[in-house]
C-alpha positions in Angstrom: 0.1 0.0 0.1 2.8 2.3 1.1 4.8 1.5 -2.3 1.7 2.3 -4.4 1.1 5.6 -2.9 4.6 6.7 -3.1 4.3 5.5 -6.7 1.1 7.7 -7.5 2.7 10.7 -5.7 6.0 10.4 -7.9 3.6 10.2 -10.8 1.4 13.3 -10.3 4.7 15.1 -9.1 6.4 14.3 -12.4 3.4 14.6 -14.7 3.1 18.4 -13.1 6.5 19.0 -13.6 6.5 17.8 -17.2 3.2 19.7 -18.0 4.7 22.8 -16.9 7.8 22.5 -18.8 5.8 21.4 -21.9 3.3 24.4 -21.9 5.5 27.2 -20.4 7.7 27.9 -23.9 4.6 27.7 -26.3 2.2 29.8 -24.1 5.2 32.2 -23.5 5.7 32.3 -27.4 2.2 32.7 -28.0 1.6 35.6 -25.9 4.8 37.4 -27.0 3.9 37.1 -30.5 0.4 38.3 -30.0 1.8 41.0 -27.7 4.1 42.2 -30.4 1.4 41.9 -33.3 -1.0 43.5 -31.4 1.2 46.9 -30.6 2.4 46.7 -34.3 -1.2 46.9 -35.3 -2.0 49.7 -32.7 1.0 51.6 -33.8 0.0 51.4 -37.5 -3.8 52.1 -36.8 -2.8 55.3 -35.2 -0.4 56.4 -38.0 -2.9 55.3 -40.6 -5.6 57.5 -38.8 -3.0 60.5 -38.7 -2.6 60.2 -42.3 -6.4 60.0 -43.1 -7.0 63.1 -40.8 -4.5 65.1 -43.0 -6.0 63.9 -46.2 -9.6 64.5 -45.1 -8.5 68.2 -43.8 -7.1 68.6 -47.2 -9.9 67.3 -49.2 -13.3 67.3 -47.5 -15.0 65.5 -50.4 -12.9 62.4 -49.1 -15.7 61.3 -47.0 -17.9 61.0 -50.2 -15.7 57.8 -51.4 -17.9 54.8 -51.4 -16.1 51.9 -50.3 -13.1 52.7 -52.9 -11.1 49.4 -53.1 -7.4 49.5 -53.6 -4.9 46.8 -54.1 -1.3 48.0 -53.2 1.7 46.8 -51.4 2.2 48.3 -48.1 5.9 49.8 -47.7 8.0 48.0 -45.3 9.3 49.7 -42.0 13.0 50.4 -42.1 13.4 47.7 -39.2 11.4 45.2 -41.1 13.3 42.7 -43.6 10.1 42.3 -45.8 6.6 44.4 -46.1 4.1 43.9 -43.9 0.9 42.1 -45.0 -1.7 44.6 -43.9 -5.1 45.5 -45.0 -6.4 48.9 -43.9 -9.8 50.1 -43.9 -11.4 53.5 -43.4 -14.8 54.2 -41.6 -16.8 57.0 -41.4 -18.8 58.3 -38.3 -21.8 56.2 -39.2 -19.7 53.1 -39.8 -19.6 53.3 -43.6 -16.8 51.8 -45.2 -14.9 54.6 -47.1 -11.6 53.5 -48.4 -10.0 49.9 -48.2 -6.4 49.1 -48.8 -5.7 45.4 -49.3 -2.5 43.4 -49.8 -1.8 41.5 -52.8 -3.1 38.2 -51.3 -5.7 37.6 -48.7 -4.8 37.6 -45.3 -4.9 34.2 -44.0 -6.9 33.3 -40.9 -6.7 34.0 -38.1 -6.8 37.9 -38.8 -6.1 40.4 -35.8 -7.2 43.9 -36.2 -7.0 47.5 -34.5 -8.9 50.4 -34.7 -8.0 54.1 -34.3 -10.1 57.3 -34.3 -9.7 59.8 -37.0 -9.8 63.3 -35.4 -9.8 66.5 -36.7 -8.7 68.7 -33.7 -11.3 67.7 -31.5 -13.9 66.4 -33.9 -14.4 62.7 -34.6 -14.2 61.9 -38.1 -14.4 58.3 -38.4 -12.2 55.3 -37.6 -9.2 53.8 -39.2 -8.8 49.8 -39.1 -5.6 48.1 -39.6 -5.6 44.0 -39.8 -2.5 41.4 -40.5 -2.5 37.7 -40.3 -1.6 35.7 -37.1 -1.3 32.4 -39.0 2.7 32.5 -39.2 3.1 33.3 -35.4 0.4 30.5 -34.5 1.9 27.8 -36.6 5.5 29.0 -34.9 3.7 28.6 -31.6 2.2 25.3 -32.4 5.4 23.9 -33.8 7.2 25.3 -30.5 4.6 23.4 -28.6 4.9 20.1 -30.2 8.7 20.2 -29.4 8.0 21.3 -25.8 5.3 18.4 -25.6 8.1 16.0 -26.8 10.6 17.4 -24.2 7.7 17.3 -21.4 7.3 13.5 -22.3 11.0 12.8 -21.9 11.2 14.8 -18.7 7.9 13.2 -17.4 9.8 9.7 -18.3 13.0 11.0 -16.4 11.3 12.3 -13.4 9.2 9.2 -13.0 11.2 6.4 -13.9 14.6 7.4 -12.4 13.3 8.4 -9.0 11.3 5.4 -8.6 14.2 3.3 -9.7 16.3 4.9 -7.2 13.5 4.6 -4.6 13.0 0.9 -5.4 16.8 0.4 -4.9 16.9 2.2 -1.8 14.2 0.3 -0.5 15.6 -3.1 -1.4 18.5 -2.0 -0.1 16.9 -1.3 3.2 15.0 -4.5 3.0 18.3 -6.3 2.5 20.2 -4.7 5.6 17.1 -5.2 7.7 17.1 -8.9 7.1 20.9 -9.7 6.5 24.4 -9.0 8.5 26.2 -6.2 7.2 29.8 -8.0 7.7 29.1 -11.2 6.2 26.0 -10.9 4.2 24.5 -13.9 5.7 20.6 -13.8 7.1 20.3 -12.1 10.4 18.2 -13.5 13.3 14.9 -11.9 12.2 15.3 -13.7 8.7 16.6 -16.8 10.2 13.4 -17.0 12.4 11.2 -16.5 9.0 13.2 -19.3 7.1 12.9 -21.7 10.1 8.9 -21.1 9.9 9.0 -21.9 6.3 10.9 -25.1 6.9 8.7 -26.1 9.5 5.5 -25.3 7.4 7.2 -27.4 4.5 7.9 -30.3 7.1 4.2 -30.0 8.0 2.8 -30.5 4.5 5.5 -33.2 3.5 6.3 -34.9 6.7 10.1 -35.4 8.1 12.0 -33.2 10.4 14.1 -30.0 10.3 17.4 -29.7 12.4 18.5 -26.5 13.7 22.3 -26.2 14.5 23.7 -23.6 16.6 27.4 -22.7 16.2 29.6 -20.8 18.6 33.2 -20.1 17.4 35.9 -21.2 19.8 38.7 -18.8 20.7 37.2 -16.2 18.6 37.7 -13.6 21.6 41.4 -14.3 21.8 42.0 -13.3 18.5 39.8 -10.1 18.8 41.7 -9.2 22.0 45.3 -10.2 20.4 44.7 -9.1 16.8 42.4 -6.4 17.0 38.8 -6.2 15.7 39.6 -5.7 12.1 41.5 -9.2 12.0 38.3 -10.5 13.9 36.0 -9.2 10.9 38.3 -10.7 8.6 38.1 -14.0 10.5 34.3 -14.1 10.6 34.6 -13.4 6.9 36.5 -16.3 6.3 34.6 -18.7 8.6 31.4 -17.8 6.8 33.1 -18.6 3.5 34.0 -22.1 4.8 30.8 -22.7 6.3 28.9 -21.9 3.5 31.0 -24.5 1.5 29.5 -27.3 3.6 25.9 -26.7 2.9 23.3 -27.6 0.4 21.5 -24.9 -1.5 18.4 -25.7 0.6 20.2 -25.0 3.8 20.0 -21.6 5.5 23.2 -20.2 7.1 22.8 -17.2 9.3 24.6 -14.8 11.7 22.7 -14.3 15.0 25.2 -11.9 16.3 29.1 -11.8 17.5 30.6 -15.1 16.9 27.2 -17.0 16.8 26.1 -18.9 13.8 23.3 -21.1 13.0 22.2 -23.4 10.3 18.7 -24.7 9.2 18.7 -28.0 7.5 15.3 -29.0 6.0 14.6 -32.2 3.8 17.3 -34.3 5.5 17.3 -37.7 7.1 17.8 -37.3 10.7 19.7 -37.4 13.1 22.4 -39.0 10.4 22.4 -36.0 8.3 22.6 -33.6 10.9 25.8 -35.6 12.4 27.4 -35.7 8.9 26.9 -32.0 8.6 28.4 -31.2 11.7 31.6 -33.1 11.2 32.0 -31.2 8.1 31.7 -28.1 9.7 33.8 -28.8 12.4 36.6 -30.1 9.7 36.1 -26.9 8.0 37.4 -24.8 10.7 40.4 -27.1 11.7 43.0 -25.6 9.4 44.5 -22.2 10.5 43.2 -18.9 8.8 45.6 -16.6 7.7 45.0 -13.0 8.7 47.4 -10.6 7.2 50.4 -12.9 8.0 49.3 -14.1 11.4 47.9 -17.6 11.9 44.8 -18.0 13.8 43.4 -21.2 14.9 39.5 -21.2 15.7 37.1 -24.0 16.1 33.5 -24.7 16.4 31.1 -26.0 19.1 27.7 -27.0 17.9 24.4 -27.5 19.3 21.8 -29.5 17.5 17.9 -29.7 18.1 14.9 -31.3 15.6 11.7 -30.2 14.9 8.7 -31.3 12.9 5.5 -29.5 11.4 4.4 -29.2 15.1 7.3 -27.4 16.5 7.8 -23.9 17.7 10.6 -21.9 15.9 11.7 -20.1 19.3 12.0 -23.0 21.1 13.8 -25.1 18.7 16.3 -22.3 18.6 16.6 -22.4 22.3 16.9 -26.0 22.4 19.8 -26.0 19.9 21.5 -23.3 22.3 21.1 -25.4 25.2 22.8 -28.2 23.4 25.4 -25.8 22.2 26.0 -24.9 25.8 26.3 -28.6 26.6 28.8 -29.1 23.7 31.0 -26.3 25.1 30.9 -27.7 28.6 32.1 -31.0 27.3 35.4 -29.5 25.9 34.6 -27.4 22.9 35.3 -28.5 19.2 32.6 -31.0 19.2 28.6 -31.2 18.7 25.7 -32.3 21.0 22.1 -33.1 20.5 19.7 -31.7 22.5 17.8 -34.1 25.2 15.3 -32.9 27.6 17.2 -33.3 30.5 19.4 -30.7 29.5 17.0 -27.9 30.3 17.1 -28.9 33.8 20.8 -28.5 33.9 20.4 -25.2 32.3 17.8 -23.9 34.7 20.1 -25.1 37.5 22.9 -22.9 36.2 20.4 -19.8 35.7 19.3 -20.2 39.4 22.9 -20.4 40.5 23.6 -17.2 38.5 20.9 -15.5 40.2 21.8 -16.7 43.7 25.5 -15.8 43.0 24.6 -12.2 42.0 22.4 -12.1 45.2 25.1 -13.4 47.4 27.6 -10.7 46.0 24.9 -7.9 46.4 24.0 -8.9 50.1 27.5 -9.7 51.4 26.8 -13.6 51.7 30.3 -14.4 50.5 33.1 -14.8 53.0 36.8 -15.9 53.2 38.4 -18.9 55.2 42.1 -19.1 55.9 44.1 -22.0 56.0 47.7 -21.8 57.9 50.8 -22.2 55.8 53.6 -23.8 57.9 57.2 -24.0 58.1 58.0 -27.6 58.0 61.2 -27.1 60.2 59.8 -25.2 63.1 56.0 -25.8 62.9 55.5 -22.0 62.8 52.6 -20.4 61.2 54.2 -18.0 58.6 51.1 -17.1 56.6 47.6 -18.1 55.4 45.9 -19.1 52.0 42.8 -17.0 51.7 40.1 -19.2 50.3 36.3 -18.0 49.2 33.5 -19.8 50.6 29.6 -19.7 49.7 26.7 -21.1 51.8 24.2 -21.3 48.9 20.7 -20.8 50.6 19.0 -24.5 50.2 22.0 -26.2 49.1 24.9 -25.5 51.5 28.5 -24.9 51.0 29.4 -24.8 47.2 32.8 -25.5 45.9 34.8 -22.5 44.4 35.6 -24.7 41.6 31.6 -24.7 40.6 30.9 -20.9 41.3 34.1 -19.5 40.2 33.9 -20.7 36.7 30.3 -19.4 36.4 31.5 -16.1 37.9 33.9 -16.0 35.0 31.2 -16.7 32.3 28.8 -14.0 33.2 31.7 -11.5 34.3 31.1 -11.2 37.9 35.0 -12.6 38.7 36.2 -9.0 38.5 34.0 -7.5 41.5 34.3 -10.9 43.3 38.2 -11.0 42.9 38.4 -7.3 43.9 36.1 -7.8 47.1 38.5 -11.0 47.7 41.7 -8.8 47.8 40.2 -6.0 49.7 38.9 -8.4 52.7 41.9 -10.3 52.6 44.3 -7.4 53.0 42.1 -5.9 55.3 42.2 -9.0 57.6 45.7 -9.8 57.2 46.7 -6.0 58.3 45.4 -7.1 61.8 47.9 -10.1 62.0 51.3 -9.5 63.6 54.2 -8.7 61.3 55.6 -10.5 59.1 52.4 -13.1 58.8 51.3 -12.8 55.0 48.5 -13.8 53.0 47.9 -15.6 49.9 45.2 -14.8 47.3 44.2 -16.7 44.5 43.9 -14.7 41.2 41.7 -16.0 38.0 43.2 -15.6 34.8 40.4 -13.8 33.7 40.5 -11.4 36.5 44.2 -11.0 35.9 43.6 -9.9 32.4 41.1 -7.3 33.3 42.3 -3.7 32.5 41.7 -2.5 36.1 43.1 -5.2 38.0 46.4 -3.5 38.7 44.6 -0.3 40.0 42.2 -2.7 42.2 45.5 -4.4 43.6 46.8 -0.9 44.7 43.6 0.3 46.3 43.2 -2.9 48.3 46.8 -2.2 49.6 46.1 1.2 50.1 43.0 0.8 52.1 44.2 -1.8 54.3 47.7 -0.2 54.9 49.1 -3.9 54.3 52.6 -4.0 53.4 53.0 -5.3 49.8 55.6 -7.6 50.9 52.9 -9.6 53.0 50.7 -10.2 50.2 51.4 -13.0 47.7 49.4 -13.3 44.5 48.9 -17.3 43.3 48.4 -17.6 39.7 48.3 -20.6 37.5 49.9 -21.2 34.0 46.6 -20.3 32.5 47.5 -16.6 33.2 50.5 -16.8 30.8 49.0 -18.8 28.1 47.9 -15.8 26.2 49.2 -12.6 25.2 52.6 -13.2 26.9 54.3 -10.1 26.6 51.4 -8.1 28.1 51.2 -10.7 30.9 54.7 -10.4 31.8 54.7 -6.6 31.6 51.6 -7.0 34.1 53.7 -9.2 36.5 56.6 -7.1 36.4 54.4 -4.1 37.6 53.0 -6.3 40.5 56.5 -7.1 41.2 57.6 -3.5 41.4 55.0 -3.0 43.9 56.7 -5.4 46.2 54.2 -8.1 45.9 55.2 -11.5 45.9 54.1 -13.9 43.1 53.7 -17.8 43.5 52.6 -20.0 40.6 50.0 -22.5 41.6 49.4 -26.3 40.8 53.0 -26.5 39.5 53.7 -29.3 37.4 50.1 -29.9 36.3 50.3 -27.5 33.2 52.0 -28.1 29.8 54.9 -25.4 29.8 55.8 -24.4 33.5 59.4 -24.7 32.9 59.2 -22.3 30.2 57.3 -19.7 32.3 60.1 -20.1 35.1 62.7 -18.9 32.4 60.6 -15.8 31.2 59.7 -14.7 34.7 61.1 -15.0 38.2 58.3 -16.3 40.7 58.9 -16.2 44.4 57.3 -19.5 45.1 56.2 -22.6 43.5 53.3 -24.7 45.0 53.7 -28.5 44.1 50.0 -29.5 43.7 48.2 -31.9 45.8 47.8 -34.7 43.2 51.7 -35.5 44.0 51.4 -35.2 47.6 48.7 -37.5 48.3 50.5 -40.3 46.5 53.9 -39.4 47.9 54.4 -42.3 50.5 53.4 -45.0 47.9 54.0 -43.8 44.4 57.9 -43.2 43.5 56.9 -41.5 40.3 55.1 -38.7 42.7 58.2 -38.6 44.9 60.7 -38.1 42.0 58.7 -35.2 41.0 58.4 -33.8 44.4 62.4 -34.1 44.7 62.8 -32.6 40.9 60.4 -29.5 42.0 62.4 -28.8 45.3 65.6 -29.0 43.8 64.6 -26.7 41.0 63.2 -24.3 43.7 66.7 -24.3 45.3 68.5 -23.7 42.2 66.4 -20.9 41.5 66.1 -19.4 45.0 62.4 -19.9 45.3 60.2 -21.2 48.2 58.6 -24.4 47.7 55.1 -25.2 49.1 53.7 -28.5 49.2 49.6 -28.5 49.3 47.4 -31.2 50.4 49.4 -32.5 53.2 47.5 -34.7 55.4 49.5 -37.3 57.1 52.9 -37.4 59.2 54.5 -39.5 56.6 54.0 -37.0 53.9 55.6 -34.5 56.1 58.6 -36.9 56.8 59.0 -37.3 53.2 58.6 -33.6 52.2 60.9 -32.8 55.0 63.7 -35.2 53.9 63.3 -33.7 50.2 64.1 -30.2 51.7 60.6 -28.7 51.2 60.2 -25.9 53.8 56.7 -25.0 53.7 53.5 -26.9 53.8 49.8 -26.7 54.0 47.0 -28.9 54.5 44.3 -30.7 56.8 47.1 -32.0 59.0 48.3 -28.6 60.1 44.6 -27.0 59.9 41.5 -26.7 57.9 40.5 -23.6 56.4 39.0 -21.4 59.2 37.2 -18.2 59.5 39.2 -15.1 60.3 38.7 -15.1 63.8 39.7 -18.6 64.6 43.0 -17.8 62.5 43.5 -14.8 64.7 43.1 -17.0 67.9 45.7 -19.5 66.3 48.1 -16.6 66.0 47.6 -15.4 69.4 48.2 -18.5 70.9 51.7 -18.7 69.6 51.2 -19.5 66.0 52.8 -22.8 66.1 51.4 -26.3 65.2 52.4 -30.0 66.0 55.6 -31.0 63.8 
């Protein structure tokens, strides 16, 4: 309806403009010629009347002529190229024709005439009339009108066709942009939903199943953060081309936003065809992508949901998204089919997210402190601050569960800042030089404001930087190594100690020791718990302790629970331990009492 209205409006306006353009020249020419001829006749009539007045004054018998007719050529004016074809008549006071002077040829129709009074002083004697043909100016006007009409027609075509074509192009472009992703040219979420409705309608008529595949790129954020958004855009375009090459013409690939894609697979044998397509899509992104000389490796995780003619498009997409979440939890680079029980897990995760946000807002998180002990003297030399949460209705939740969730939902920054502030505040009440160790998440460490948060915690608490120790895992050093090392050196410049946690469980810890000098290596509990029965574990502990001594670092053994483990660690030269044998994580008040009681534990 709107298009017809616009077309009609443009047509009317173009017609008005073309009509005005076509009529203006001939009308102007007509009136100009008419005015010129009218003026010439009026002047000629006056001159003729004056001549007749003089003639009649000299010859009073002039008025006794009876319609005398004279054929004569009229002399041309000095400004005219040829004589004017003019008919002249003289009438007396009664209107009787007295004298007529005609040209050699009759005047062609139409004829214009003008009269002027013949006066003798104040006496009216009669009238002089002069006539000329208007045919030639009229024919010129008609010829000009024909040319103007042709030009007006062309103008109408131009004014109507070109604007409508440009308008249609603009509307088509706007319609395309409204339904497609500008970067990749793929259908967007709105068009994807429409295509899915069509596929389900087809399934309703023909039977069969429709598969929806939700795709999420793995490690895309790392490419964006390290190589920049321009490289990220180039990667998305390359990924789009690779994914398209895996699809049939009847399939629909859409970009839902960011690094999220989706595929509609109609008219296929399910679930076999969806499984084969998933393998092709995953294989298509296995090879590295060249981004202006930089190699970037990304993978893809896929969630798959099926539906028939009775299915709701929105629910199908939601189910595929749930399956995608499960695929990413399973380790990325794979695919997962939707199962109803997945919804229960997703609902539980969302409930935990809401509870965690509420716990942070209401101050329900708290810290416990586990003593760190000098194995030679039994003296408490510090404590590791450990985050705790008693979730209402569920009881204690392991930090390994909710910290990963906090990283996903963007809460690890606020939670980590609170842990630093609280740990420093409590440690400032302990006797010098008892220190506190705080775990730092890789996600928290990479946040731009982490260094300022650390400085603010030290400043607010008044704790000496040397009494604060940050425990990081090698996950901190996995990406953007130069920037990470610069950040670690800034922390070292404050006087804060840095320990590598879970040493020996990663892939390249020795390489990191070469790049940065840590203050402490923490031997993972997985080696300590089998120390008295596994020769390999004992050899690893011996190697780590020896490496620490060679580099001038402190070695800390976690998870010590038996006297035999203590004896073996002491024999290997390990000087610092922590574990249930020396004290479970305890509230700040209990740890303060331990320090006031002498700060030693049985050896």
